[in-house]
N, C-alpha and C positions, 0 to 999 in steps of 0.2 A: 188772545194769548193765554188761553186756558181760563179757568174760573178765577174770579176775583180773589186775591189773597184775603185771608181771614183776619189779618192784623197788619200793623205797620211793618213787622219784620218779614213779611212776605210781599215784596214789591213786584208789581207787574213788569213783564219784559217790555223794553222799549225798542224803538226802531233800530237802534245800533247794537242791540243784543242778538246773538245768534239764536236760532230756533233749535238747533241740534248741535251737540258737541260729542264727537267720538261715537255717534250712533245713539246717544242718549237725548231724548227730547226734553227740553227744559220747561219747567213749570213756573218758576218765579226767581227773583233775585233775592239772595239771602244777605248780601252785604258786599262791600268793596274795601280795599285797603291799598297799602303801598305797593304790593306785588301784583295784584290782580283783582278779579271779581269772582264772587262765589254764587253759584246757582243751585237751585233745588231741582232734582230729577228723580227718576225711579229706575230700578233694575227691571228686567223682563218679568220677574216674579212679583213686582209691586213694592219692593223694599225701597224706601226713600234714601237718597244719597246726596251728598254735597259735592259739587264739582267746582274746583278753583281753576279759572282760566288765567294764565299769566299775561301781564300787560305786554303790548307789542314792543315797548322800549327794551324790555329784558329779552324778549324772544329774538330780537335781531342781534344780540350780543353772543358770539360763539363761545366765549368763556362761561357765560351764564348757562348756556345750554349744556355744556359739559358738566358743570357743577350740579345743575339741576338733575340731570340724569343720574349722577352719582348719588345724590342725596335721596332721590326717590327710590333708587334700588336699595339703599340702606333702610329707608322708612318702611318698605314692604316687609322687612324682617321684624318690625315692632308689632307684637301681638300681646298687648298687656290689658289688664282689667280696666285701667283708667286712661286708655288712649283710644282715639277713633281710628280703627284700622284702615289702611289703604286698600281700596277695592279695585281700582283700575287707574291707568295713566297712559299718557302719550307724551314722551319727551322729545320726539323728533318731528312732530307736525309743524304746520305754519305757526300755530300758537299752542305751546305746550299746555297741558292741563293735568290735573290730579283729582281723582275721585276718592272720597272717604265715606264712611258710614255717617248718615245724618243723625245728629244728636238733638232730640227735641227738648232743648233747654236753653235758657238765656246764658250769655257769657257772664263771668263774674263782674266785669266792668259794667254791664247793663244792670245787673241785679243790685249792685251797690249804688249806682247812680239813681235808680228808681226807688229802692227800699232802704238805703242807708246801710250802716254797718251790720254785720251778722253776729249772732250770739257766739259765745266762746266755744260751745260744743260744736257748732257748725264750722268754726274756724279750725278747730283741731282735726275734725274729720276731713276737711278740705286739705289741710297740710299733709296729713297722712296719705290721702289718695294721690296728691300730686307727687309726693316723695316716692311712692310706689311706681308711678308713671315714669318719673325720671330714672329710676333704677332700671327699668326695661329699656328706655331710650338710650341711656349711657351704655347698657350692655350690648347694644347694636352698634356701638362706636360713634354715636351721634351726640353732639352738644347742641342743646336747643337754640341758645343764643338770643332768643326773643321771647322768653317766658314772661308773660304779662297777663293782667286780668282779662284782656280781650281774647287771649288764647287758652283760657280755661273755661270750659262749658260746664254748666251745672245740670246734670242729669238726675233722674229720680233716684238712682241708686249710687250716687257719688259723682265726683268731678271727672271730666275728660280733658286731657291735654291734647291740643291740636297744633298743626303747623310746626312740628318738631324738625329741626335741621334745615328747613327750606330757606330760612333767612340767610343761611351761610352762602347759598348759591348767589343771592343778590348782593350780599355784603362783599363778595369776592370780585365784583365787576367794577369796571371803570365808571359805571353809572352813578355810583355813590358820590362822585365828585360833581355831578350835574344837578344836584338839588333833590334827587329822589331819596326820600326818607323811608327806611325799612324798619329799623329798630325803634324802641321807645326809650328815650333818655331817662325818664323817671325810674325805670326798672333795670337799668344797666348796673353791672358791677364795676368797682373802681378800675380793675385791670382792663375791662372792656371800654370804659369811657376814656382811658388814657392810651388806647391803642396797644395794650400789652397782650400777653398770651392768654387766650381763651381756653379754659379747661372745664371739666364737669363741675368744679367748685364755683364757676361763674353762674351756673344754673341754681346752685344752692343759695347764693346771695339773692338772686331774683325770687326764690321761694320765700326767703325771709321777708322780703319787701311785700310779696303778695299776701302773706299771713297777716302782716301789720296793716296793710291796706284794707283787708277784709274786716278786721276787728275795729279799725279806727274810722274807716270811710274816706281816707285821704292818704296821699303819699307821705312817707316819713321824711322825705327830702324836699318837700314843698313843691310849689308850682312856679311857673314863670318861664322865661326864655330857656331854650334847651341848653345854651352854654352856661347859664347860671345854675341850672339843676345839676349838670355834669360836674361843675366845679365843686358843689356841695358834696356830691357823691365821693369825689376823690379826696377832698380835704377836710370835710366836716363830719361830725357825728350825726346820726339820724335823730329825729325828734320822736322819742318814745314815751313822752309824758302822758299821753292819753291811752297807752296800751294797757289792757287788763293784766293784772299781776301774774295770772296763770300762764300767760303767753310769753312773758319776758325771757325765761331761760332759752327757749328754742329760737325766738326771734333775734335775741342779742348774739347768740353763737353764729347764726346764719349770716348776720350782717357784719361779721369781722372783716376789717379792711384787708388783712392778710389771708389769701386763699388757703394757706396751710392751717390756719386756725379754725376754719369752718368745719362743722361736723359732717360725718358721713351720713348718707341717707338712712342707714339703719339706726344711727344715733338719733336722728330727727324723729323717727317713729317712736323710739323709746322715750324721748323727752315729751312727746305729745301724750303718750299713754300715762306717763307719770304725772302730767298736769291735769289729767281728766279725773273727775270724781267717780265716774262709772266707766266700765270697760268700753272702749271705742269700737262700735260695730256699725258698719254702713247699713242703712236701711231707708225705707221710703219716708221716714220722719226726720231725716238728717238736716233738712232745710226748714226755715220758718214757713208757715202756711202761705203767706203772701208771695214768697218767692216760688214755692211749689206750684202756685196757680199759674205762673208763667210757663211751666212745663205743659200744663193742660191746654193752654192757648196754642202752643206750638204743635199740638197734635191735630189741629184742624187744618190739614194740609191742602193746598190748592191742587187741582188735577192738572196733568200736563195738557198742552195744547193738542187738539185733535189732529189726526193726520189728514191733510187735504185730500178730498175725493179725487180719484183719477178722472181725467177728461173723458167724456163719452166717446165711444167709437163711432165713426161716421156710418150712417145707414144707407147712403147712396153716394154714387160717384158724380162729381161735378161734370156737366156736359163738356166743359173746356178746361181740363186739369192743366196745371202748369207743367212745363217740361221738366223732367228729372231723370236722374240715372236709374236704370232698373235695379230693383232690390233683389239680391240673391234669395232663392227659395230655400226653405228649411229642408233638411234631408227627408226624403220620403214624401214630400208634399209637392204636388203639381198644380200650380195655380191655373184656374180656368179663366180668370179675368185679370184685373189689376193686382199686382203683388202687394200685399199689406206689409207695412214696416213692422219689424219685430218689436214687441213691447219693451220699453226702457227698463233695464234692470237697475234697481237702486239698492243701496246698502240698507240693512234692516235698521229700523228706528225703535229703540227701547222706550218703553213707557208710553207708547202711542196706541190708542185703541185701533184695532184692525190690523196691527202689524204682526199677527200670529196666524198659523195655518188654520184651515177650517176645522171646526170641532174642538179647538183649544179654548178653554174657558179663561177669559181675561180676568185677572184679579180685580176684586171690587175696589172702587176708589177709596182713598184714605180721608175723604172729606169729613165723615162722621164715624170715627172709630168706636166700636162697641165696648171698649175697655178704658179704664181710667188711666192706667199706666202702660207704657209701651213694652212690648217684649223684645223689639229689635235692638235697643241699645245695649243688650246684654253683651258683655265683653268677649272679644276674641273668637269670632267664628271664622272658618277657613276661607281662603281666597276662592271666589267663585270660579268654577271651571268653564264658564261660558265666555270668559274674557282672557284668553291666553296671550294675546298679543298686545300691542300698544294701542289700546282704545278701539280696536276693530273687532267686536264680538262676531261669532259665526252667524250666518243667516239662519232664521227660524223657519223659513220656507223658501221654496224655489218657484217662481212664477213660470208656468209652462208657456210654450209658444202657442198662441191661438190665432189661426189665420183670420184675416178680415173678410168681410162679405165680398162675394163675387160681384163684378160689374161688367158692363159691355166692353168689348175689345177696344183698346185705345187706338185711335187712328195714327198711322205713321206720319211723321213730320220730317221728311227728308230734307226739305229746304232749310228748316230751322236748325237741323243738326249740322248741315254744311256751313251755314252762316256762323254758328257757334264755334266750329272747328277753325274757321278762318280767323275769327276774332282772337281765339286762344293762341294761334300761331303768331299773330302780330304782337300780342302782349309778351309772348315768350321771347321774341326777337328784341323787343325793347329792354326787357330785363337782362338778357344776355349781353346786350350792348353796354348797359350800365356797369357791368362787371369787368369789362375789358380795360386793362391798364394803359390805355392809349387815348389821346385826344383830350380836349379840354374838359376837365371835370369827370372823365371816365375813370372809375376806380378811385377817384379822389374822395368820394363819400365815405368809403371804408376808412381811409386815413384820418379824415376829420373826426369820424366817430370814435376811432381808437384814441385819438388825442384827447377827445372830450371825456373819455372814460378814465384817463390817467388821473390819479389823485396825488396831491403833494404828500411828501413824507410827513408823518406825525411829528409833533413837537416833543422833544425829550422832557421827561420829568425826573428830577433827581431827588434821591433820599440818602441822607448822610447818617453814618454811625448806627446802622441797624444791628442789634445784638441777637444772634440766633443761638439758642441753647442746643445742646447735643440732641440728636434725633428729632429735630424740628425742621419745618419746611417753610418756604415762602412761595406765594402765588403772585405773579406780576400784575394780575388784574386788580389785586387789592390796592386800595388807595387810602393810606399808605400800605405797602406790603407788611403783613404782621406775622411773626413766627407762630406756628401752630403745629400740633401733632397731626399725623395722617388720620382723618376722621373715621375711615372704615376699618381701622385696625390692621391694615396690610403692612404698615411700617413705611417710613420714608423711602427706603431703598426700592420698594415694590409698589409704591402708591402712585400718586398723580402730581407730585411736586414739580413746580417749575425750577426750584433750586432748594437743595437740602444740605444739612450738615449732619453726618452720621458718625457716631463713635461707638465702637464695640467695647463695652466695659470689661469684657473678659480678656481680650487680646490687645486692646488699646488701639486698634486700627481706627483711623479717622479719614472720612471721605467727604469730599465736596463735589456735589454732582446734581444731576437732573433726572427725574423719572418721567418727564413730559416733553422731551425734545433732545437737544444735543448741545455740547459746549466745546469751546476751544480756548486753551490757555495761550494768550498772546506772547510773542517774543518781545524782548526789550526794544527791538527796532520797530515794532508795529505800534502805531498810534491808535488807541481805542476810539472808535467812532462807529456810526451806523454803517458807513461805507465799508470799513474794515470788517465788521461782523458779517456783512453780507458776502464779502469776497472770500473769506477764509474757508478752507475745505477739510482740514485735518481734524475731523470731529471725533469726539468720544462722549461718554455719558457720565463719567466720574473720574476724579483724580485724587490722589492721596494728598492730605494736607501738608505732608512733608515736601511736596513739589511747589508749594506756594510760599512766597515771602511777603512781607509788608509792602503793599503797592502793586502786587501782581494783578493783572487785569485778565478777566475771563469773559468771553462772549458766550451768551446763553440764548439759544433760539428755541422757543417753545412751540409745540404743535398748535397751540391756539393762535399763533401768528405774532406774538410779542417778541421783541428783540431787546436784550438787556446787556449792558456792560457792567459787570460786577467787579469792584475793586476790593481785594482782600486787605484787611487792616489788622490782621493778627488775631490771636486767641487769648483766653484767660481761663483761670480755674486750675487748681492743683490736683494732685493725685487723690482719688476718692471723692472729689467734688464734682458737681455738675459743671461741665466746661461750656464755654461760649466762644463763638467767633464773631468778629465785627466786619461788616461789609458796607461799602457805599454802592448804591445802585443808580444807574441811569437807564430809564425804561422808555422805549419807543413802543407804545401799545398799538396793536393791529398794524404793524409795519409790513407784515407779509400775509399772504393768504393762509388760512388755517389748513393744517394737514388733514387729509381724509381719514387717516388711521394712525 
């Protein structure tokens, strides 16, 4: 599986690990988490990259796939100084994956666990760098949602924020109710822990926790079971007794329980500069020497596994070759003996020695780099042109057709051919007979198979009293459904909402609708149920709020296959205030096949 990893953070590939992902030959395992596994690989030019392969449990969920594709598309727009840029991806394959630039540095979680708390200057530079990263991430319409020490890497020239927005795809699926944990409770914001509205201010709270964790070496809300930590986040104040005095202004503001009281990212940078005795400038000395040594260790990269050598071509023909169908000759080639099978064409494999055309010089391995600090983690280089599609880079060479060696003429075997034809005819009659809908058991196999493929209707899940602010949306795969703004900036009217409440503040128009399916307002004579929602046909996409009264029932059928009965319970909020509507939901998840488009 390639050369042996140089340290514990480069784990060798195991039998259940793929050798190639999207044309990239894997070299080592970098880590694994709640959403998938991360591998080390290389671009054709030898640049190291990190490839995250999503877990099969998520891959099989159509709602996750839709959200993952949406989040990856948004993440590709993030090109900041303190983020790891997205290099390539495939959101539609059997197992979706995402490739980013490899950052040769430990995570903040690893650095603190191994070396303890960092000095104040390092904490301030870290906070400023992460604040800049969040500015770019939020500018792309993404809320990170899972900002934690494990998602902040320490590079030689500053921090790098990774996995931005991807947690939302997993958080939106029904898998969160099956014990799959994606977020980290110790670094959640109060509104996130209590299933409230997640906004960019949620990431600011996490940034305050990260700054305190880096300076203290422990979480300010303590350890213990998840439910206990979440309770303290929502109801108790953080323990800042061990926090250095210079860091208190920025950390205290970030950890405000009310999102409206948290500072803007520009304010955070100003507070950090005011707390520093010298101007804050990122450089190679921003980390303690012991932590910087971890970067050097991660430069000793393992080489990718070599490409298996092709099987040698036969040099002679067996005197009694097995019977086979004739192979059509290539245009312009007239075989004089046995026709040779055309060589198998395979997709190009990146990072594999020998996978380049003759004369192309393979980049030297990264096992012993001649420089102390890498040049590749420099921020924001453009998207490579060699990967225009979903993880299928163009071939670097075309293998020409090479005819095999000539051999003696093959003897004719008329008797064997006749025997084979008779056997094929008998098999065909048997198959045809089994398809006839007559006689005992004829055709019955199809009916039995169809019956076995029928699955029972999903059990309904009910949610009472959900308050949806104006211009917010709900996704039925969320458990529970949580009001949120459209993350890509398209707005709820033109986004991907299963259900939204829109209010035009200029004209006062209020809409209740879906951007991801169709809905029907039921008459008073119609009883809301799964059967009713499947039977109604007078579909629309939105209705005015003036058409609904307290108790009105609306069937919503999402393209993802979820069916929901929404019961309107009225609205609140006066003129000039943020208005809310209240709905009860009964959701049948995956009740129908997902729509193709």
